[in-house]
C-alpha positions, 0 to 999 in steps of 0.5 A: 225067473227074470230074463234079459235076452231073447233066446236064439236057441230053443229052450229046454221045456221038459213039461211043456213038451208033453202038453199037446192038449190042455187035458195033459196040463190038467193031469199035472199036480198043482205044484208043477204049474210053476215050472210050466209057467217058467218054461212057457215064458222062455218058449214065448220069448224064443218063439217071438224072436223067431217070428216077431209079433205081439210080445209084451201082452203075451208075457203078461198073461202066462200065469193067467193062461195056464190057470184058465186051462188048468181050471176050466174044461176047455174047449167044452168050456168056452174061453174068449180072448178079447183082441187076441194080442195075448193069445200066443200062450193059449195057442202053445197050450192047445196043440200049436206049440211047434207051429207058434214060430210060424205065427203071422207068416204066410200059411202059418198061424194067424196073429189072433185067435181064429175059429178055422184054426182050432176048436179052442179058438172059440171066437175070432178076434182082432178088434177090441172089446168084443169078448163079453158080447160074444161070450154072453151070446154063447152063454145064452145059447148054451142055456137055451140048448139045455147044455150049460158050460162055463164061459170065460171072457178075458178083457184088458183094462184098455178094451174095457173102456169101449162102450160095447163092453159095458153094453154087454155087461149091462145085458148080462145082468139083465139075463142073469147070465152065467158068465165070468169076465176076467179083467186083466188090468195092466194099465195099458192098451198099446199105450198107457190107459187114460180116462175116468175108468183108469182112475176108477181102477186106481181107486179100487186099488187104493182102498187096500182091500180086496174081495176074496172067495173061499173054497165054497164060492162064498165072497168075503172082504179082507185087507190086501197085502201091500202091492209090489207095483201099480203105476196108477197109484200115483194118480188122483183116484176117483171118489167113487163110493162103490165099485162100478162093476158091483153097481152094474150088477156083477159079483166082483172079486179082486183085485188079485195078483195075476202072476200068482198061479196058486191064487189064480187056481184057487179063485177060478176053482171057487168061482165055478161054484157060483152062478150069474155074472162074475168079474175077476179083477187081476193085476198083471204086468205087460212084459212080465219076466223080460226086464227090457219089456217090463221097463218099456212096455210100449216099445215091446208091445210088438217086435220084429223077428231077430235077424239070422245074422248081423247085417251090414249097415244099410242106407237109411229107410224113407220115413214111414207114412205115420211119421209124415202125418206126425210131422205135418200135424206138428207143423200145421199146429204151429200155424193154427191154434185151432187144430186139435188132435184126437186118437183112439189109443194110438198115439205112438202108432199114429206118429203123434208123440212129439205133438202130444209132448209139446201141445198137451192141451190140444191132444186128446187120447180117448182110449179105445173108443172110436165112435166117441173119437169121431163125435168128439171131433164133431163137437169141437168143430161145432165150436169153431175148432179144427179137429184132426182124427188120427185113426187106422182104416180098420178102426174107423169102421167102428165109427161109421155111424158117427162119420155119417150122422155126426160129421158128414150130415152136418158138413162139419170141418173134421180132418181124418188121417186114415193110416194102415189103409190097404193091406197090412201084412202080418196082422192079417184080415182083421186089420186090413184097411180094404173097405174105406173107399167104399164106405166113405165115398157113398157119404155126401160131403166127404172128400177122399184123397190118396197120395202116391208118395210121402210128399203128396201125403203131406200136401194132401193133409194140408189140403184136407185141413184147409177144406171147410168140411169133412175130408180124409187122407188115406195112406198105407202102412210102412215107409214111403218111396224116398222122395224129397218132402216139400216143407212148405205146405201147398194146396192141391186143386180139389178133384184134379188128377195128375197125368204122370206119364205117356209112353208111345203117345202117338201110337194109335192104340192107347191104354189109360191106367188110372191109379190110386194111392199106394199103387201109383208107382207100381202102375207106372212101372207096369205101364212102362214095361207094357209100352215097351213089350207090346208097342202100344201107347200107355198113359198113367194117371195119378188120380189123387182123389177118389171123391170128387173124382176127376171126371174131366180127365177121364172124359178127355182120355176116353176118345183116345183110349182103347182100354181103361184100367183102374188100380187100387189097394182096396176091394174092387167092389165099391172101390175107386174103380167102381167110381170110374165105372159109374162115371163112364156109365153116366157119361154114356162112354162105352169103353172096356174097363179092367178093375184091378184091386182086392178080390171079394175074399179075406186074405190070410196073413203074409208079408205085405209084398207077398199079399201084393203079389198074390193079389196081382197088385205088384208091378209085375202082376199089374203088367200081366193082368193088363197084358192078358186083358189086352190079348183078349181085346185084340183077339176079339175086338 
């Protein structure tokens, strides 16, 4: 059935209500699966409205999920979901139906498959393109243990563009591994798929044939019925003479209609009678069954939960940091024709839509290929251009080798706009940008900045762009503080901090708070409260630069400082506070130091505010930590 609205009342799910384990699904007659599919689609619509979260991808794999659990003996057979954006139906069918409305919430279900949550989540995911490697590892391990099972990896066409997926496929053929890869081809990652691989898939569709498999597992070619929809068929297809997957060494089957539950069941049951590396190519539609999502899959990639009741009109929220980046990019490009913009499949998320529309010849969406994005920028810089790489902190981790060897080692002029830095709330630990200070500040030639607000973010981006070497601006997810944004771009002095406030400056005992990036405002509020409550002097410094660190201001403050406090939305180990500690040690400045940041642990999902509170990085938490430390110092000077 087709739906136009997200239900606010729990739907009637008579069959789904009785499925707490896939074995109960497998006891149903095949003709009952269509009802399970419809009930599951209704329930996912309802649950997503209650909790928010990933949306379109889950609706697109309803039939596939039911067919997989119906045909394979999960959890004994291993089912690995790549990325995990599409794992909500899987969670519902594996004993988590009543918990699904808690997904992404504090103490609720994780946003992605998680091994500690269920035995059915065979591999923890969050970043793309890992499923085939993990699945191959499982298949080879079970072979070695003389305990074989079916291993099925579900990979999207967007995730398949990453080199890691092809590395794993190549190795699977080398080992003749018993492995099934389901290529879920919906012409999307978050944005529409791009590049040669997308065109190759279009060429497969345009042939008008498909590789079918009979009940004995034998393959045969037959004409394909007319496709109802495929957005890529208008594209110029490649002239590839053969199928890429067959050329690698996989047995190829498809393409099949991923919404035909009976065909999927027939294919999966038949493929269990074959061995070796097998790839099943299916076509699905992101947002399937919900008309608004089918029409606009990008907007409906993820949704916010429905409001409990209509709310009164509120004051317009400050711009998001991604919007600040996007506007800066557009304005800077108008001033400099050398600017080139690169993103690994995150055009919308990184605020680049306007730039991509008006400067298409200077916009490069490289698909899910972070390593390539970084080295592509390096190559452009070698030819005198000024590339800007827009990337999330958690995804830049994938391009770390390239950042070192291809950019920094050659001291190339590449600017990095690092979005979603720090805690990211409901997406949980897989997406947390908690380690970028540490992994960047150890690299020679790197400049690292962190803005206290949206105006400073714009000026830092300009400063990074003008700097003739590798430079990064790291900014958080969400909205700014609501400050006025200066349209005229100005340069910041490299490595120069800003003394924001001095409370009780003439008091003999002084605390100096060195705050970085998103925690500056909270540190300022905490400092003001501390000064009022404890009758001591408090200075608050916006450090601005993690590298080069403003050593001069630390040296100046040291003589009048009883306690240094560093505050950052980043892991304490190796972070900005560690940089301060290193300088104090180098300068032989023996001072008590309190480093506030993220603990040496992965934080489960919760709202961003809840995470900050739990980490002690909101204003109240900062104030309490400093007060406790101060009490110890004054009791035991």
